[in-house]
All heavy atoms as TSV, in Angstrom:
chain	resi	resn	atom	element	x	y	z
A	1	MET	N	N	87.510	108.880	114.236
A	1	MET	CA	C	87.953	108.512	112.922
A	1	MET	C	C	87.626	107.060	112.622
A	1	MET	O	O	86.904	106.782	111.686
A	1	MET	CB	C	89.451	108.753	112.767
A	1	MET	CG	C	89.857	110.200	112.797
A	1	MET	SD	S	91.528	110.425	113.394
A	1	MET	CE	C	91.283	110.352	115.147
A	2	THR	N	N	88.163	106.165	113.434
A	2	THR	CA	C	87.892	104.757	113.181
A	2	THR	C	C	86.458	104.401	113.566
A	2	THR	O	O	85.928	103.419	113.061
A	2	THR	CB	C	88.895	103.857	113.918
A	2	THR	OG1	O	88.845	104.150	115.310
A	2	THR	CG2	C	90.303	104.069	113.400
A	3	ASP	N	N	85.819	105.198	114.442
A	3	ASP	CA	C	84.412	104.963	114.766
A	3	ASP	C	C	83.552	105.136	113.521
A	3	ASP	O	O	82.616	104.378	113.293
A	3	ASP	CB	C	83.924	105.927	115.848
A	3	ASP	CG	C	84.545	105.644	117.199
A	3	ASP	OD1	O	85.042	104.514	117.399
A	3	ASP	OD2	O	84.552	106.546	118.041
A	4	PHE	N	N	83.875	106.139	112.707
A	4	PHE	CA	C	83.131	106.338	111.465
A	4	PHE	C	C	83.270	105.117	110.564
A	4	PHE	O	O	82.283	104.621	110.029
A	4	PHE	CB	C	83.624	107.587	110.711
A	4	PHE	CG	C	83.162	107.598	109.285
A	4	PHE	CD1	C	81.839	107.916	108.978
A	4	PHE	CD2	C	84.014	107.264	108.252
A	4	PHE	CE1	C	81.392	107.894	107.670
A	4	PHE	CE2	C	83.577	107.236	106.940
A	4	PHE	CZ	C	82.264	107.555	106.653
A	5	LEU	N	N	84.485	104.621	110.397
A	5	LEU	CA	C	84.702	103.471	109.512
A	5	LEU	C	C	84.001	102.228	110.037
A	5	LEU	O	O	83.417	101.469	109.267
A	5	LEU	CB	C	86.204	103.200	109.353
A	5	LEU	CG	C	86.970	104.270	108.573
A	5	LEU	CD1	C	88.465	104.023	108.674
A	5	LEU	CD2	C	86.522	104.304	107.129
A	6	ALA	N	N	84.027	102.017	111.343
A	6	ALA	CA	C	83.376	100.845	111.931
A	6	ALA	C	C	81.862	100.890	111.736
A	6	ALA	O	O	81.225	99.860	111.578
A	6	ALA	CB	C	83.714	100.741	113.409
A	7	GLY	N	N	81.282	102.095	111.719
A	7	GLY	CA	C	79.844	102.231	111.589
A	7	GLY	C	C	79.351	102.451	110.172
A	7	GLY	O	O	78.151	102.381	109.911
A	8	ALA	N	N	80.265	102.721	109.242
A	8	ALA	CA	C	79.866	102.993	107.854
A	8	ALA	C	C	79.460	101.706	107.146
A	8	ALA	O	O	80.060	100.647	107.357
A	8	ALA	CB	C	81.011	103.653	107.104
A	9	ALA	N	N	78.449	101.820	106.311
A	9	ALA	CA	C	78.007	100.663	105.531
A	9	ALA	C	C	79.037	100.343	104.449
A	9	ALA	O	O	79.621	101.256	103.846
A	9	ALA	CB	C	76.656	100.963	104.886
A	10	LEU	N	N	79.271	99.062	104.239
A	10	LEU	CA	C	80.154	98.667	103.145
A	10	LEU	C	C	79.556	99.192	101.840
A	10	LEU	O	O	78.348	99.175	101.657
A	10	LEU	CB	C	80.319	97.158	103.103
A	10	LEU	CG	C	80.979	96.535	104.326
A	10	LEU	CD1	C	81.120	95.030	104.147
A	10	LEU	CD2	C	82.327	97.160	104.625
A	11	GLY	N	N	80.416	99.698	100.976
A	11	GLY	CA	C	79.962	100.287	99.722
A	11	GLY	C	C	79.864	101.804	99.779
A	11	GLY	O	O	79.679	102.455	98.754
A	12	THR	N	N	79.995	102.389	100.985
A	12	THR	CA	C	79.969	103.832	101.129
A	12	THR	C	C	81.228	104.416	100.491
A	12	THR	O	O	82.323	103.879	100.655
A	12	THR	CB	C	79.936	104.223	102.624
A	12	THR	OG1	O	78.768	103.664	103.218
A	12	THR	CG2	C	79.943	105.731	102.821
A	13	ARG	N	N	81.084	105.530	99.760
A	13	ARG	CA	C	82.251	106.194	99.179
A	13	ARG	C	C	82.889	107.050	100.266
A	13	ARG	O	O	82.230	107.875	100.888
A	13	ARG	CB	C	81.858	107.050	97.983
A	13	ARG	CG	C	83.062	107.580	97.218
A	13	ARG	CD	C	82.664	108.036	95.825
A	13	ARG	NE	N	83.841	108.357	95.063
A	13	ARG	CZ	C	84.305	109.592	94.881
A	13	ARG	NH1	N	83.659	110.620	95.398
A	13	ARG	NH2	N	85.384	109.796	94.173
A	14	VAL	N	N	84.189	106.823	100.488
A	14	VAL	CA	C	84.890	107.461	101.600
A	14	VAL	C	C	86.232	108.030	101.148
A	14	VAL	O	O	86.760	107.663	100.094
A	14	VAL	CB	C	85.154	106.454	102.748
A	14	VAL	CG1	C	83.872	105.943	103.364
A	14	VAL	CG2	C	86.009	105.289	102.280
A	15	VAL	N	N	86.760	108.920	101.979
A	15	VAL	CA	C	88.162	109.310	101.900
A	15	VAL	C	C	88.776	108.970	103.249
A	15	VAL	O	O	88.195	109.278	104.290
A	15	VAL	CB	C	88.354	110.799	101.531
A	15	VAL	CG1	C	87.687	111.716	102.523
A	15	VAL	CG2	C	89.833	111.142	101.399
A	16	VAL	N	N	89.919	108.282	103.220
A	16	VAL	CA	C	90.609	107.875	104.439
A	16	VAL	C	C	92.036	108.415	104.371
A	16	VAL	O	O	92.785	108.086	103.438
A	16	VAL	CB	C	90.629	106.335	104.597
A	16	VAL	CG1	C	91.354	105.940	105.877
A	16	VAL	CG2	C	89.219	105.773	104.578
A	17	ARG	N	N	92.402	109.254	105.329
A	17	ARG	CA	C	93.756	109.815	105.396
A	17	ARG	C	C	94.568	108.995	106.383
A	17	ARG	O	O	94.148	108.761	107.509
A	17	ARG	CB	C	93.718	111.268	105.847
A	17	ARG	CG	C	95.115	111.878	105.976
A	17	ARG	CD	C	95.067	113.350	106.024
A	17	ARG	NE	N	94.716	113.798	104.674
A	17	ARG	CZ	C	94.539	115.068	104.342
A	17	ARG	NH1	N	94.641	116.012	105.248
A	17	ARG	NH2	N	94.232	115.398	103.109
A	18	THR	N	N	95.738	108.534	105.922
A	18	THR	CA	C	96.622	107.747	106.778
A	18	THR	C	C	97.984	108.425	106.894
A	18	THR	O	O	98.420	109.148	106.011
A	18	THR	CB	C	96.812	106.315	106.240
A	18	THR	OG1	O	97.242	106.377	104.886
A	18	THR	CG2	C	95.528	105.517	106.328
A	19	ARG	N	N	98.641	108.162	108.015
A	19	ARG	CA	C	99.961	108.707	108.293
A	19	ARG	C	C	101.011	107.772	107.707
A	19	ARG	O	O	100.980	106.560	107.911
A	19	ARG	CB	C	100.146	108.820	109.805
A	19	ARG	CG	C	101.435	109.451	110.243
A	19	ARG	CD	C	101.574	109.532	111.776
A	19	ARG	NE	N	100.361	109.987	112.459
A	19	ARG	CZ	C	99.557	109.194	113.174
A	19	ARG	NH1	N	99.820	107.914	113.305
A	19	ARG	NH2	N	98.492	109.679	113.776
A	20	LEU	N	N	101.962	108.344	106.986
A	20	LEU	CA	C	103.122	107.623	106.474
A	20	LEU	C	C	104.375	108.199	107.121
A	20	LEU	O	O	104.329	109.279	107.718
A	20	LEU	CB	C	103.231	107.794	104.950
A	20	LEU	CG	C	102.046	107.359	104.109
A	20	LEU	CD1	C	102.275	107.731	102.649
A	20	LEU	CD2	C	101.811	105.871	104.249
A	21	ALA	N	N	105.495	107.532	106.975
A	21	ALA	CA	C	106.751	108.035	107.530
A	21	ALA	C	C	107.092	109.406	106.956
A	21	ALA	O	O	107.613	110.266	107.658
A	21	ALA	CB	C	107.879	107.046	107.252
A	22	GLU	N	N	106.764	109.625	105.682
A	22	GLU	CA	C	107.121	110.879	105.029
A	22	GLU	C	C	105.980	111.894	104.970
A	22	GLU	O	O	106.100	112.926	104.325
A	22	GLU	CB	C	107.659	110.620	103.615
A	22	GLU	CG	C	106.712	109.878	102.691
A	22	GLU	CD	C	106.712	108.366	102.842
A	22	GLU	OE1	O	107.499	107.833	103.617
A	22	GLU	OE2	O	105.896	107.722	102.186
A	23	GLY	N	N	104.858	111.617	105.606
A	23	GLY	CA	C	103.729	112.560	105.594
A	23	GLY	C	C	102.394	111.842	105.676
A	23	GLY	O	O	102.234	110.921	106.469
A	24	TYR	N	N	101.473	112.267	104.828
A	24	TYR	CA	C	100.127	111.699	104.823
A	24	TYR	C	C	99.725	111.345	103.404
A	24	TYR	O	O	100.257	111.894	102.436
A	24	TYR	CB	C	99.113	112.705	105.380
A	24	TYR	CG	C	99.368	113.079	106.815
A	24	TYR	CD1	C	100.137	114.187	107.143
A	24	TYR	CD2	C	98.855	112.318	107.845
A	24	TYR	CE1	C	100.386	114.528	108.453
A	24	TYR	CE2	C	99.099	112.646	109.164
A	24	TYR	CZ	C	99.862	113.747	109.464
A	24	TYR	OH	O	100.109	114.069	110.770
A	25	THR	N	N	98.762	110.441	103.281
A	25	THR	CA	C	98.204	110.102	101.982
A	25	THR	C	C	96.714	109.834	102.140
A	25	THR	O	O	96.252	109.453	103.222
A	25	THR	CB	C	98.921	108.887	101.351
A	25	THR	OG1	O	98.477	108.727	100.005
A	25	THR	CG2	C	98.661	107.606	102.129
A	26	ASP	N	N	95.959	110.052	101.076
A	26	ASP	CA	C	94.520	109.830	101.083
A	26	ASP	C	C	94.160	108.682	100.152
A	26	ASP	O	O	94.740	108.558	99.065
A	26	ASP	CB	C	93.767	111.080	100.611
A	26	ASP	CG	C	93.895	112.248	101.571
A	26	ASP	OD1	O	94.122	112.009	102.766
A	26	ASP	OD2	O	93.766	113.396	101.114
A	27	ALA	N	N	93.197	107.892	100.568
A	27	ALA	CA	C	92.603	106.868	99.720
A	27	ALA	C	C	91.136	107.244	99.537
A	27	ALA	O	O	90.403	107.385	100.516
A	27	ALA	CB	C	92.724	105.489	100.366
A	28	VAL	N	N	90.732	107.439	98.292
A	28	VAL	CA	C	89.349	107.798	97.973
A	28	VAL	C	C	88.743	106.652	97.187
A	28	VAL	O	O	89.300	106.218	96.175
A	28	VAL	CB	C	89.274	109.092	97.130
A	28	VAL	CG1	C	87.827	109.419	96.782
A	28	VAL	CG2	C	89.924	110.247	97.859
A	29	GLY	N	N	87.615	106.149	97.672
A	29	GLY	CA	C	86.956	105.057	96.977
A	29	GLY	C	C	85.849	104.472	97.832
A	29	GLY	O	O	85.315	105.129	98.728
A	30	TYR	N	N	85.519	103.232	97.556
A	30	TYR	CA	C	84.388	102.567	98.199
A	30	TYR	C	C	84.876	101.621	99.297
A	30	TYR	O	O	85.775	100.811	99.071
A	30	TYR	CB	C	83.569	101.819	97.146
A	30	TYR	CG	C	82.999	102.776	96.137
A	30	TYR	CD1	C	83.670	103.050	94.953
A	30	TYR	CD2	C	81.811	103.451	96.395
A	30	TYR	CE1	C	83.168	103.965	94.042
A	30	TYR	CE2	C	81.297	104.368	95.492
A	30	TYR	CZ	C	81.984	104.616	94.318
A	30	TYR	OH	O	81.482	105.536	93.429
A	31	LEU	N	N	84.291	101.767	100.467
A	31	LEU	CA	C	84.651	100.936	101.613
A	31	LEU	C	C	84.197	99.505	101.348
A	31	LEU	O	O	83.026	99.252	101.099
A	31	LEU	CB	C	83.979	101.481	102.877
A	31	LEU	CG	C	84.346	100.827	104.192
A	31	LEU	CD1	C	85.831	101.002	104.497
A	31	LEU	CD2	C	83.504	101.405	105.317
A	32	ARG	N	N	85.136	98.559	101.370
A	32	ARG	CA	C	84.827	97.164	101.063
A	32	ARG	C	C	84.955	96.225	102.258
A	32	ARG	O	O	84.347	95.159	102.273
A	32	ARG	CB	C	85.724	96.662	99.933
A	32	ARG	CG	C	85.529	97.389	98.628
A	32	ARG	CD	C	84.109	97.210	98.121
A	32	ARG	NE	N	83.937	97.846	96.825
A	32	ARG	CZ	C	82.778	98.300	96.399
A	32	ARG	NH1	N	81.699	98.202	97.164
A	32	ARG	NH2	N	82.687	98.864	95.226
A	33	PHE	N	N	85.735	96.627	103.274
A	33	PHE	CA	C	85.957	95.735	104.419
A	33	PHE	C	C	86.446	96.561	105.601
A	33	PHE	O	O	87.210	97.509	105.422
A	33	PHE	CB	C	87.021	94.681	104.056
A	33	PHE	CG	C	87.454	93.825	105.207
A	33	PHE	CD1	C	86.696	92.743	105.604
A	33	PHE	CD2	C	88.616	94.116	105.904
A	33	PHE	CE1	C	87.095	91.960	106.675
A	33	PHE	CE2	C	89.035	93.334	106.974
A	33	PHE	CZ	C	88.257	92.249	107.351
A	34	VAL	N	N	86.006	96.190	106.794
A	34	VAL	CA	C	86.504	96.807	108.029
A	34	VAL	C	C	86.522	95.740	109.114
A	34	VAL	O	O	85.568	94.976	109.253
A	34	VAL	CB	C	85.593	97.962	108.514
A	34	VAL	CG1	C	86.146	98.561	109.803
A	34	VAL	CG2	C	85.427	99.030	107.470
A	35	ASP	N	N	87.626	95.674	109.863
A	35	ASP	CA	C	87.658	94.858	111.083
A	35	ASP	C	C	88.375	95.676	112.164
A	35	ASP	O	O	88.562	96.879	111.996
A	35	ASP	CB	C	88.293	93.479	110.846
A	35	ASP	CG	C	89.777	93.503	110.536
A	35	ASP	OD1	O	90.418	94.577	110.639
A	35	ASP	OD2	O	90.315	92.441	110.182
A	36	ALA	N	N	88.767	95.058	113.241
A	36	ALA	CA	C	89.359	95.783	114.366
A	36	ALA	C	C	90.734	96.365	114.048
A	36	ALA	O	O	91.185	97.284	114.720
A	36	ALA	CB	C	89.465	94.863	115.578
A	37	ALA	N	N	91.410	95.852	113.020
A	37	ALA	CA	C	92.779	96.284	112.740
A	37	ALA	C	C	92.959	97.031	111.426
A	37	ALA	O	O	93.917	97.780	111.270
A	37	ALA	CB	C	93.711	95.077	112.749
A	38	SER	N	N	92.065	96.809	110.457
A	38	SER	CA	C	92.290	97.397	109.137
A	38	SER	C	C	90.978	97.644	108.399
A	38	SER	O	O	89.914	97.196	108.823
A	38	SER	CB	C	93.180	96.476	108.297
A	38	SER	OG	O	92.502	95.258	108.022
A	39	CYS	N	N	91.104	98.368	107.302
A	39	CYS	CA	C	89.973	98.538	106.390
A	39	CYS	C	C	90.504	98.429	104.969
A	39	CYS	O	O	91.708	98.576	104.735
A	39	CYS	CB	C	89.273	99.885	106.611
A	39	CYS	SG	S	90.218	101.327	106.124
A	40	GLN	N	N	89.599	98.156	104.043
A	40	GLN	CA	C	89.960	98.105	102.627
A	40	GLN	C	C	89.084	99.075	101.874
A	40	GLN	O	O	87.866	99.115	102.068
A	40	GLN	CB	C	89.786	96.701	102.062
A	40	GLN	CG	C	90.812	95.722	102.589
A	40	GLN	CD	C	90.675	94.358	101.956
A	40	GLN	OE1	O	89.593	93.939	101.573
A	40	GLN	NE2	N	91.786	93.658	101.841
A	41	VAL	N	N	89.733	99.862	101.000
A	41	VAL	CA	C	89.049	100.839	100.172
A	41	VAL	C	C	89.355	100.500	98.717
A	41	VAL	O	O	90.524	100.325	98.344
A	41	VAL	CB	C	89.529	102.269	100.502
A	41	VAL	CG1	C	88.871	103.283	99.582
A	41	VAL	CG2	C	89.235	102.597	101.966
A	42	GLU	N	N	88.306	100.391	97.901
A	42	GLU	CA	C	88.486	100.128	96.480
A	42	GLU	C	C	88.620	101.467	95.764
A	42	GLU	O	O	87.662	102.213	95.631
A	42	GLU	CB	C	87.306	99.340	95.925
A	42	GLU	CG	C	87.483	98.947	94.484
A	42	GLU	CD	C	86.343	98.119	93.949
A	42	GLU	OE1	O	85.432	97.762	94.715
A	42	GLU	OE2	O	86.367	97.835	92.744
A	43	THR	N	N	89.845	101.785	95.335
A	43	THR	CA	C	90.133	103.036	94.650
A	43	THR	C	C	90.169	102.786	93.147
A	43	THR	O	O	90.047	101.642	92.686
A	43	THR	CB	C	91.489	103.609	95.106
A	43	THR	OG1	O	92.539	102.784	94.596
A	43	THR	CG2	C	91.577	103.707	96.623
A	44	LYS	N	N	90.383	103.842	92.374
A	44	LYS	CA	C	90.526	103.692	90.915
A	44	LYS	C	C	91.689	102.788	90.561
A	44	LYS	O	O	91.684	102.144	89.526
A	44	LYS	CB	C	90.753	105.060	90.258
A	44	LYS	CG	C	89.535	105.913	90.178
A	44	LYS	CD	C	89.863	107.192	89.423
A	44	LYS	CE	C	88.636	108.052	89.268
A	44	LYS	NZ	N	88.919	109.283	88.510
A	45	ARG	N	N	92.696	102.747	91.423
A	45	ARG	CA	C	93.896	101.949	91.149
A	45	ARG	C	C	93.826	100.540	91.712
A	45	ARG	O	O	94.767	99.765	91.559
A	45	ARG	CB	C	95.118	102.668	91.705
A	45	ARG	CG	C	95.365	103.978	90.997
A	45	ARG	CD	C	96.683	104.592	91.420
A	45	ARG	NE	N	96.875	105.812	90.685
A	45	ARG	CZ	C	97.061	106.995	91.235
A	45	ARG	NH1	N	97.098	107.114	92.537
A	45	ARG	NH2	N	97.233	108.064	90.490
A	46	GLY	N	N	92.755	100.221	92.421
A	46	GLY	CA	C	92.611	98.883	92.971
A	46	GLY	C	C	92.300	98.906	94.460
A	46	GLY	O	O	92.099	99.958	95.061
A	47	LEU	N	N	92.283	97.740	95.055
A	47	LEU	CA	C	91.950	97.571	96.461
A	47	LEU	C	C	93.157	97.919	97.325
A	47	LEU	O	O	94.262	97.419	97.102
A	47	LEU	CB	C	91.525	96.124	96.706
A	47	LEU	CG	C	90.740	95.822	97.957
A	47	LEU	CD1	C	89.446	96.622	97.998
A	47	LEU	CD2	C	90.420	94.345	98.026
A	48	VAL	N	N	92.952	98.812	98.316
A	48	VAL	CA	C	94.013	99.265	99.211
A	48	VAL	C	C	93.644	98.857	100.631
A	48	VAL	O	O	92.531	99.115	101.076
A	48	VAL	CB	C	94.164	100.804	99.137
A	48	VAL	CG1	C	95.213	101.290	100.103
A	48	VAL	CG2	C	94.461	101.245	97.726
A	49	THR	N	N	94.586	98.223	101.338
A	49	THR	CA	C	94.382	97.856	102.735
A	49	THR	C	C	95.113	98.865	103.609
A	49	THR	O	O	96.298	99.126	103.403
A	49	THR	CB	C	94.898	96.434	103.012
A	49	THR	OG1	O	94.196	95.517	102.159
A	49	THR	CG2	C	94.676	96.038	104.460
A	50	LEU	N	N	94.383	99.430	104.579
A	50	LEU	CA	C	94.923	100.463	105.453
A	50	LEU	C	C	94.830	100.014	106.896
A	50	LEU	O	O	93.783	99.534	107.334
A	50	LEU	CB	C	94.132	101.761	105.270
A	50	LEU	CG	C	93.997	102.256	103.828
A	50	LEU	CD1	C	92.923	103.322	103.735
A	50	LEU	CD2	C	95.319	102.761	103.335
A	51	ALA	N	N	95.907	100.188	107.647
A	51	ALA	CA	C	95.907	99.861	109.078
A	51	ALA	C	C	95.150	100.952	109.821
A	51	ALA	O	O	95.438	102.141	109.651
A	51	ALA	CB	C	97.333	99.757	109.596
A	52	LEU	N	N	94.178	100.577	110.644
A	52	LEU	CA	C	93.402	101.566	111.386
A	52	LEU	C	C	94.279	102.362	112.350
A	52	LEU	O	O	93.985	103.522	112.638
A	52	LEU	CB	C	92.249	100.897	112.132
A	52	LEU	CG	C	91.154	100.295	111.253
A	52	LEU	CD1	C	90.044	99.719	112.122
A	52	LEU	CD2	C	90.599	101.302	110.266
A	53	ALA	N	N	95.380	101.797	112.803
A	53	ALA	CA	C	96.290	102.513	113.693
A	53	ALA	C	C	96.927	103.719	113.000
A	53	ALA	O	O	97.349	104.664	113.659
A	53	ALA	CB	C	97.381	101.570	114.199
A	54	ASP	N	N	96.975	103.696	111.661
A	54	ASP	CA	C	97.580	104.787	110.897
A	54	ASP	C	C	96.552	105.811	110.404
A	54	ASP	O	O	96.927	106.833	109.836
A	54	ASP	CB	C	98.336	104.232	109.688
A	54	ASP	CG	C	99.518	103.367	110.089
A	54	ASP	OD1	O	100.058	103.587	111.186
A	54	ASP	OD2	O	99.887	102.477	109.300
A	55	VAL	N	N	95.264	105.535	110.594
A	55	VAL	CA	C	94.214	106.435	110.109
A	55	VAL	C	C	94.148	107.671	111.003
A	55	VAL	O	O	94.062	107.566	112.226
A	55	VAL	CB	C	92.841	105.714	110.084
A	55	VAL	CG1	C	91.721	106.697	109.760
A	55	VAL	CG2	C	92.863	104.589	109.064
A	56	VAL	N	N	94.205	108.855	110.380
A	56	VAL	CA	C	94.097	110.106	111.132
A	56	VAL	C	C	92.784	110.823	110.846
A	56	VAL	O	O	92.371	111.686	111.619
A	56	VAL	CB	C	95.295	111.051	110.868
A	56	VAL	CG1	C	96.579	110.425	111.373
A	56	VAL	CG2	C	95.408	111.406	109.401
A	57	ALA	N	N	92.111	110.479	109.743
A	57	ALA	CA	C	90.816	111.085	109.415
A	57	ALA	C	C	90.101	110.198	108.406
A	57	ALA	O	O	90.738	109.527	107.588
A	57	ALA	CB	C	91.000	112.479	108.837
A	58	ALA	N	N	88.767	110.224	108.474
A	58	ALA	CA	C	87.953	109.478	107.518
A	58	ALA	C	C	86.573	110.103	107.481
A	58	ALA	O	O	86.056	110.535	108.515
A	58	ALA	CB	C	87.861	108.005	107.917
A	59	LYS	N	N	85.999	110.174	106.282
A	59	LYS	CA	C	84.641	110.694	106.157
A	59	LYS	C	C	84.019	110.205	104.862
A	59	LYS	O	O	84.711	109.753	103.946
A	59	LYS	CB	C	84.624	112.220	106.201
A	59	LYS	CG	C	85.276	112.886	105.012
A	59	LYS	CD	C	85.186	114.398	105.130
A	59	LYS	CE	C	85.765	115.059	103.889
A	59	LYS	NZ	N	85.611	116.519	103.933
A	60	GLU	N	N	82.695	110.312	104.818
A	60	GLU	CA	C	81.955	109.972	103.607
A	60	GLU	C	C	82.108	111.114	102.615
A	60	GLU	O	O	82.174	112.283	102.997
A	60	GLU	CB	C	80.477	109.765	103.940
A	60	GLU	CG	C	79.649	109.312	102.763
A	60	GLU	CD	C	78.227	108.939	103.138
A	60	GLU	OE1	O	77.891	108.930	104.332
A	60	GLU	OE2	O	77.449	108.652	102.220
A	61	VAL	N	N	82.193	110.772	101.331
A	61	VAL	CA	C	82.281	111.782	100.281
A	61	VAL	C	C	81.213	111.501	99.232
A	61	VAL	O	O	80.760	110.362	99.079
A	61	VAL	CB	C	83.690	111.835	99.640
A	61	VAL	CG1	C	84.716	112.338	100.621
A	61	VAL	CG2	C	84.107	110.502	99.073
A	62	PRO	N	N	80.805	112.527	98.472
A	62	PRO	CA	C	79.772	112.334	97.462
A	62	PRO	C	C	80.277	111.500	96.289
A	62	PRO	O	O	81.491	111.322	96.124
A	62	PRO	CB	C	79.428	113.757	97.023
A	62	PRO	CG	C	80.600	114.579	97.396
A	62	PRO	CD	C	81.241	113.902	98.576
A	63	PRO	N	N	79.355	111.032	95.457
A	63	PRO	CA	C	79.762	110.261	94.270
A	63	PRO	C	C	80.657	111.109	93.370
A	63	PRO	O	O	80.576	112.341	93.395
A	63	PRO	CB	C	78.453	109.930	93.565
A	63	PRO	CG	C	77.381	110.221	94.544
A	63	PRO	CD	C	77.912	111.167	95.552
A	64	PRO	N	N	81.471	110.450	92.555
A	64	PRO	CA	C	82.326	111.217	91.643
A	64	PRO	C	C	81.456	111.938	90.607
A	64	PRO	O	O	80.351	111.498	90.302
A	64	PRO	CB	C	83.209	110.160	90.988
A	64	PRO	CG	C	82.469	108.886	91.136
A	64	PRO	CD	C	81.645	109.009	92.387
A	65	PRO	N	N	81.961	113.043	90.051
A	65	PRO	CA	C	81.184	113.745	89.035
A	65	PRO	C	C	81.044	112.897	87.775
A	65	PRO	O	O	81.891	112.045	87.497
A	65	PRO	CB	C	82.000	115.010	88.763
A	65	PRO	CG	C	83.368	114.715	89.263
A	65	PRO	CD	C	83.230	113.679	90.334
A	66	ALA	N	N	79.989	113.143	87.038
A	66	ALA	CA	C	79.777	112.428	85.772
A	66	ALA	C	C	80.868	112.816	84.786
A	66	ALA	O	O	81.350	113.956	84.801
A	66	ALA	CB	C	78.406	112.776	85.207
A	67	PRO	N	N	81.272	111.886	83.929
A	67	PRO	CA	C	82.304	112.225	82.934
A	67	PRO	C	C	81.795	113.337	82.015
A	67	PRO	O	O	80.613	113.391	81.664
A	67	PRO	CB	C	82.506	110.935	82.148
A	67	PRO	CG	C	81.808	109.866	82.897
A	67	PRO	CD	C	80.842	110.507	83.823
A	68	ARG	N	N	82.709	114.210	81.661
A	68	ARG	CA	C	82.348	115.296	80.747
A	68	ARG	C	C	82.332	114.768	79.333
A	68	ARG	O	O	83.207	113.984	78.942
A	68	ARG	CB	C	83.333	116.440	80.898
A	68	ARG	CG	C	83.232	117.067	82.264
A	68	ARG	CD	C	84.320	118.003	82.645
A	68	ARG	NE	N	84.691	118.999	81.650
A	68	ARG	CZ	C	85.657	119.867	81.823
A	68	ARG	NH1	N	86.354	119.856	82.926
A	68	ARG	NH2	N	85.946	120.745	80.910
A	69	PRO	N	N	81.361	115.185	78.526
A	69	PRO	CA	C	81.336	114.715	77.137
A	69	PRO	C	C	82.531	115.258	76.366
A	69	PRO	O	O	82.975	116.377	76.585
A	69	PRO	CB	C	80.025	115.269	76.586
A	69	PRO	CG	C	79.592	116.326	77.534
A	69	PRO	CD	C	80.273	116.077	78.843
A	70	ARG	N	N	83.030	114.446	75.486
A	70	ARG	CA	C	84.166	114.863	74.655
A	70	ARG	C	C	83.658	115.678	73.480
A	70	ARG	O	O	82.622	115.352	72.891
A	70	ARG	CB	C	84.943	113.657	74.135
A	70	ARG	CG	C	85.631	112.922	75.238
A	70	ARG	CD	C	86.446	111.813	74.671
A	70	ARG	NE	N	87.181	111.163	75.756
A	70	ARG	CZ	C	88.393	110.720	75.617
A	70	ARG	NH1	N	89.003	110.797	74.481
A	70	ARG	NH2	N	88.997	110.162	76.642
A	71	ARG	N	N	84.413	116.682	73.163
A	71	ARG	CA	C	84.044	117.516	72.027
A	71	ARG	C	C	84.720	116.986	70.785
A	71	ARG	O	O	85.889	116.619	70.811
A	71	ARG	CB	C	84.450	118.960	72.274
A	71	ARG	CG	C	83.648	119.560	73.395
A	71	ARG	CD	C	84.084	120.904	73.832
A	71	ARG	NE	N	84.591	121.782	72.786
A	71	ARG	CZ	C	84.669	123.101	72.883
A	71	ARG	NH1	N	84.268	123.672	73.985
A	71	ARG	NH2	N	85.165	123.828	71.918
A	72	GLU	N	N	83.983	116.942	69.711
A	72	GLU	CA	C	84.538	116.500	68.425
A	72	GLU	C	C	85.417	117.616	67.867
A	72	GLU	O	O	85.056	118.775	67.918
A	72	GLU	CB	C	83.403	116.200	67.441
A	72	GLU	CG	C	82.485	115.073	67.893
A	72	GLU	CD	C	83.158	113.717	67.870
A	72	GLU	OE1	O	84.032	113.489	67.002
A	72	GLU	OE2	O	82.820	112.869	68.707
A	73	PRO	N	N	86.589	117.263	67.320
A	73	PRO	CA	C	87.469	118.298	66.746
A	73	PRO	C	C	86.936	118.873	65.447
A	73	PRO	O	O	86.112	118.429	64.804
A	73	PRO	CB	C	88.789	117.578	66.511
A	73	PRO	CG	C	88.535	116.131	66.652
A	73	PRO	CD	C	87.201	115.977	67.300
């Protein structure tokens, strides 16, 4: 899990699943930083810092789909 993050190029779109006290949560976005203790993922809601000790899964994901055109009423 953390081997993938350590070897992934910054800017890669990823999903990172972390363990919380009440369950699990996913961060989907662009990998911006990785060191021995943490990583940062830029999500739609902003930059999220995740402790690598809490990471249970991580992988590369494809780009988001293109926005759908709006239909005129």
